[in-house]
C-alpha positions in Angstrom: 18.4 -12.1 -52.1 19.9 -8.9 -50.5 23.4 -8.7 -49.0 22.1 -8.8 -45.4 19.9 -11.8 -46.0 22.8 -13.6 -47.7 25.2 -12.7 -44.9 22.8 -14.1 -42.2 22.2 -17.3 -44.2 25.9 -17.8 -44.9 26.8 -17.2 -41.2 24.2 -19.7 -40.1 25.4 -22.4 -42.5 29.0 -21.7 -41.4 28.0 -22.1 -37.8 26.2 -25.3 -38.7 23.0 -24.2 -37.0 19.5 -25.1 -38.3 16.9 -22.4 -39.0 14.8 -23.8 -36.1 17.7 -23.6 -33.6 18.7 -20.1 -34.7 15.1 -18.9 -34.5 14.9 -20.3 -31.0 18.1 -18.6 -29.9 17.0 -15.3 -31.4 13.5 -15.5 -29.9 11.8 -15.3 -33.3 9.6 -17.8 -35.3 11.1 -20.1 -37.9 8.9 -18.6 -40.6 10.1 -15.1 -39.7 13.7 -16.2 -40.0 13.1 -17.9 -43.3 11.6 -14.7 -44.7 14.7 -12.8 -43.5 17.1 -15.2 -45.1 15.1 -15.1 -48.4 15.1 -11.3 -48.5 11.3 -11.1 -48.2 11.5 -9.4 -44.8 13.4 -6.2 -44.3 14.7 -5.9 -40.8 16.3 -3.1 -38.8 19.9 -2.9 -37.8 19.2 -3.9 -34.2 17.5 -7.2 -35.2 20.2 -7.9 -37.8 22.9 -7.4 -35.2 21.1 -9.6 -32.7 20.9 -12.5 -35.1 24.5 -12.1 -36.3 25.8 -11.8 -32.7 24.3 -15.3 -32.0 26.2 -16.5 -35.0 29.4 -14.8 -33.9 29.3 -12.3 -36.7 28.6 -8.6 -37.0 27.1 -6.3 -39.6 30.0 -4.5 -41.3 27.9 -2.8 -44.0 24.6 -0.8 -44.4 21.7 -2.6 -46.0 20.5 -0.3 -48.8 17.0 -1.7 -48.7 16.8 -1.2 -44.9 18.2 2.4 -45.2 15.6 3.3 -47.9 12.8 1.8 -45.8 13.9 3.8 -42.7 14.2 7.0 -44.6 10.7 6.5 -46.1 9.3 5.9 -42.7 10.8 9.1 -41.3 9.3 11.1 -44.2 5.9 9.7 -43.7 5.9 10.0 -39.9 4.3 13.4 -38.9 6.4 15.6 -36.7 4.9 15.8 -33.2 5.1 19.1 -31.4 6.6 18.8 -27.9 4.1 19.4 -25.1 4.9 20.9 -21.8 5.2 18.4 -19.0 2.1 18.4 -16.9 2.5 18.3 -13.2 0.7 15.4 -11.5 -2.6 16.6 -10.0 -3.5 15.9 -6.4 -7.0 14.6 -5.7 -9.0 13.5 -2.7 -9.7 9.8 -2.6 -13.2 8.9 -3.8 -15.6 6.7 -1.8 -14.7 3.9 -4.2 -11.0 4.2 -3.4 -11.8 4.4 0.3 -13.8 1.2 0.0 -11.0 -0.6 -1.8 -8.4 0.6 0.8 -10.5 -0.4 3.7 -9.5 -4.0 2.9 -5.9 -3.3 3.6 -5.9 -0.2 5.9 -8.3 0.8 8.6 -8.6 4.5 9.6 -9.3 4.5 13.3 -10.8 7.8 14.5 -9.3 10.0 17.3 -11.9 11.6 19.7 -11.4 14.5 22.1 -12.3 13.1 25.5 -14.1 16.3 26.6 -16.0 17.4 23.6 -16.1 14.0 21.9 -15.3 15.7 18.5 -13.2 13.8 16.0 -9.7 15.3 15.9 -8.3 13.1 13.2 -7.4 9.4 12.6 -4.6 6.9 12.7 -4.2 4.2 10.0 -3.7 0.5 11.0 -3.0 -2.4 8.7 -5.8 -4.9 8.2 -4.7 -8.5 8.5 -7.2 -11.4 8.0 -10.0 -8.8 8.3 -8.8 -7.8 11.7 -7.0 -4.8 13.2 -4.6 -5.7 15.9 -6.5 -9.0 16.0 -9.8 -7.3 16.7 -12.9 -5.9 15.0 -11.7 -2.7 13.4 -15.1 -1.1 13.5 -15.1 -1.2 17.3 -11.7 0.5 17.8 -11.1 4.2 18.5 -8.6 6.5 20.0 -9.3 9.1 22.8 -7.1 12.1 23.4 -6.9 12.7 27.2 -7.8 16.3 28.2 -6.8 16.3 31.9 -4.6 14.6 34.5 -7.5 13.0 36.4 -6.2 9.5 35.7 -2.5 10.3 36.3 -2.4 7.6 39.0 -2.9 5.1 36.3 0.0 6.7 34.3 -2.5 8.3 31.9 -1.9 12.0 31.5 -3.0 15.1 29.6 -2.7 14.7 25.7 -2.0 11.0 25.9 -3.7 8.9 23.2 -5.7 5.9 24.6 -6.4 3.0 22.2 -9.9 1.7 23.1 -12.0 -1.3 22.2 -15.8 -0.6 22.4 -17.6 -2.9 24.8 -21.0 -3.0 26.4 -20.1 -4.9 29.6 -17.3 -4.7 32.1 -14.9 -7.6 32.3 -12.9 -8.9 35.2 -10.7 -6.0 36.1 -8.9 -3.7 33.6 -9.0 0.0 32.8 -12.1 1.4 31.1 -13.4 4.5 29.4 -16.8 5.4 30.6 -19.3 8.2 31.2 -20.2 9.0 34.8 -22.2 12.0 36.0 -22.2 13.5 32.4 -18.4 13.3 32.2 -16.1 10.9 30.4 -13.6 9.4 32.8 -10.9 6.7 32.7 -10.8 4.4 35.7 -9.6 0.9 36.8 -12.7 -1.2 37.6 -13.2 -3.7 40.4 -16.5 -5.4 40.9 -17.7 -5.1 44.5 -21.0 -7.0 44.1 -23.7 -7.6 41.5 -24.7 -4.0 41.6 -21.7 -1.9 42.6 -18.3 -1.2 41.2 -15.2 0.4 42.6 -13.7 3.1 40.4 -10.0 3.4 41.1 -7.8 6.4 40.0 -4.6 4.6 41.0 -1.6 6.0 42.7 -2.7 7.1 46.2 -5.4 4.4 46.1 -8.2 7.0 45.7 -11.4 5.0 44.8 -15.1 5.4 44.7 -17.9 2.8 45.0 -20.8 3.5 42.7 -24.0 1.9 41.4 -23.2 0.1 38.1 -26.5 1.6 36.6 -25.0 5.1 36.9 -22.1 4.1 34.6 -22.2 4.2 30.8 -19.4 2.0 29.5 -17.7 3.1 26.3 -14.9 0.6 26.1 -11.8 -1.1 27.5 -8.5 0.8 27.3 -6.0 -1.4 25.4 -2.9 0.8 25.4 -1.6 4.3 25.9 0.8 6.3 23.7 2.3 9.7 24.5 4.4 12.5 23.0 8.0 12.4 24.3 8.2 16.1 23.8 5.3 16.7 26.1 
């Protein structure tokens, strides 16, 4: 039995702790502790100090067998050349990543109201497969390109959050196409065929045949740049 093994065993007996209890307190198996105390297992200083600390002791000498084993390990371990630290590479998300992220984040496109070109997108969290409580595939943003609907407090460069719909509801503000131009108007149903298109403000309105209107969607909210 080596000196370290003898010291651990003596300290355990002095503390009146069984091998099972000491092993439990040290977080090792009983068989492992028995091998240590019998000198069959050579342990490093950190493990030895941990065991002795539990017993209220400390290692006040160097274990010759441990020292020899550590020196032998150093000689056998090949020297590794230091490599320059590589900077993390940036990469575009793959279709697989986009598919995975679509379950938690929905990218809602932003359209130019005049050209109907996509200008960019805004991300929204997906909660219970819904975006803002609605079908995310039917949501879009429209950037206003004029002050035609300023009476409705919708002005140039405002972003309108729109839910695609195929039919007009009871009242509300809608994005639609009329006479080959996309417009935003408040809608009031006049009869089964006609609707009143209201700009707001001065009360300017126009009654038109519903068949001439191509509905895009209902305007849900408007956001604007405070610097504008």
